[in-house]
DOLO-150408 format. One record per residue (C-alpha): y, z, x. Coordinates in steps of 0.2 Angstrom, whole numbers, plus 5000, padded with zeros to 4 digits. Last residue first. Layout:
// DOLO-150408
YZX/...
This chain:
// DOLO-150408
571654876426/571554766441/572754626443/573754496435/574254606420/573654486407/572054446416/571754626420/571954676402/570854536397/569454586409/569654776403/569454726385/567954626389/567154776397/567654886383/566854766370/565254756381/565154946382/565254956363/564054816361/562854896373/562955066363/562754986346/561354866350/559954996348/560655036330/560354846326/558654856333/558255006323/558754916307/557654766312/556254886315/556454956297/556454786290/554954726300/553854866297/552354796305/551654966311/551254916329/552254766331/553954796323/553954986323/553154996340/554454866348/555954966340/555255126348/554955036364/556854986365/557355166360/556455246374/554555296373/554355376390/553555546385/552855466369/551255566372/550955476389/551655356385/552955226381/551855076387/551755176404/552155056418/552154886410/553154946395/554355046406/554754896416/554954766402/556054866390/557754916397/559054916383/560055056389/559954996407/560754826406/562254876396/562555036405/562454956422/563754826416/564854966411/564555066427/564954906438/566554876428/567155056430/566755056449/567654886451/569254966443/569055126453/568855046470/570655066475/570655246470/569055286479/569355186495/571155246499/571355436496/569555496496/568855376509/570355386520/570355576519/568455586523/568655476538/570155576545/571955546541/573055566557/574555456552/573855316564/572155336554/573155306538/573955156544/572355076551/571455116534/572855026524/572854886537/571054846532/571654776515/570454816502/569654666494/568054676505/567654846497/567654766480/566354636485/565254776492/565354866476/564654716467/563254686479/562854876480/562754896462/561554746460/560554806475/560354986467/559754926450/557854876454/557555036464/558455136451/557255066437/555755106447/556355286449/556755296431/554955246427/554255386438/555555516432/555055476414/553155506418/553455666427/553255796414/552155696402/550955676416/550055506416/551355416427/551555536441/549755606442/550155706457/550055726476/551155866483/549655986488/548955846499/550455856510/549455816526/550455666532/549055546527/548855636510/550655606506/550555426510/549055406499/549955486485/551355356487/550155206489/549255236473/547355226472/546955386463/548555446454/549455276453/551255296458/551255136470/550155036458/551255066443/552755036454/552154866458/551754826440/553454876434/554354776448/553254616443/553654646425/555554666429/555554496437/556054516456/557854466461/558454646460/557154706472/557354556483/559254596485/558754726498/558054596510/559654496509/560654646514/559454686529/559654506535/561554496533/561854656543/560554616556/561654686570/563154776564/564754736554/565454866543/565454836524/563554856524/563655036526/564955066513/564054956501/562455056505/563255216500/564055136484/562355076479/561555246482/562855326471/562855196458/561055176456/560755366457/561955406443/561655256432/559755286432/559955466427/561255416413/560155286406/558455376406/559255536399/560155436386/558655336382/557555486381/558755566369/558755416358/556855396358/556755576352/558055536339/556955396332/555355496333/556155626321/556355486308/557855516296/558855396306/557555256303/557255286285/559155296281/559355126291/557955046281/558655106264/560355036268/560354896255/558554876248/558554686245/556754626241/555854496251/554654406240/552954356247/552654206258/551754256273/553254356280/553154456263/551454516267/551854576285/553254686277/555054646274/556054766263/557754696265/559354766273/558754756291/558154576288/559854506285/560554596301/559054526311/559354356304/561154376309/560654416327/559354286328/560554146322/561954206334/561054216350/559754076352/560253946340/562153976340/562254016358/561353846362/562553756350/564053836359/563453786376/563153606370/564953606362/565953666377/566153496385/566653426368/567953566365/568653536382/568753346378/569753386362/570953496372/571253366385/571553236371/572753356362/573653386379/573753196382/574553166365/573553086351/573952926342/573352886325/575152866318/575053036309/574553106327/576453076331/576752986347/577053086363/576352986377/577152826370/578852896371/579852936356/
């Protein structure tokens, strides 16, 4: 037996075992952070969701186990289902416009033209800004009295189109959706642009020689080859959009008349407005269902691509 392959029973480790141990040691700081800031809060939230936790119990009172009573209380609340419907509308509407506009911009920036890089960098500012800043910006833009959008309409003689965008229950959700679309478009554009650059240009040249027009090349080459990237972008967008809180809270606070109280704001209000921590934890667990399912599907696709050595 060579020295590099001595038995662990003799106190010697093989090079592979030493490398594996070093890998675990390098991963240890990250695992500790994940345990402290992700795993522990998640499991504590699950524990709280099956206990009767009020403000008094947090100050030292007994916390009584109540099984699924908090979940039953949440799903029997009409306000919860109202928030679910708003979250679905907000998420699907945002994804539709974010993806469509992002794809169009990606197709534009995939072609070289003057100031391509500068314009692309300027578009990314919307994505880089903190959500609170973006929400504050759009709250000012859509303000009924001093908002820039209404001022622009008045300047071009369209006074009849001015509106109280964020204080009207009929348009408030569209207003916060508009802000979220503005934030998400650069993210979609960036990922889709990377996907477009992976397509071999010779495919388009061969199709053009065979007489295929621009629409045919887009439908027959671009769309099929971009499907894996598109699915990934939509899944990531679903995860991020379904749990949006900051932008909506800053712009409307869930109002007016609960017109923008999506599921994340519902959980916030149950926690901090009514101090029903057990019920709020149960609502928080239900809020995680859609992102967790989307995340599991995303991880499955990544593993499938790794095994097959290419796009799923």
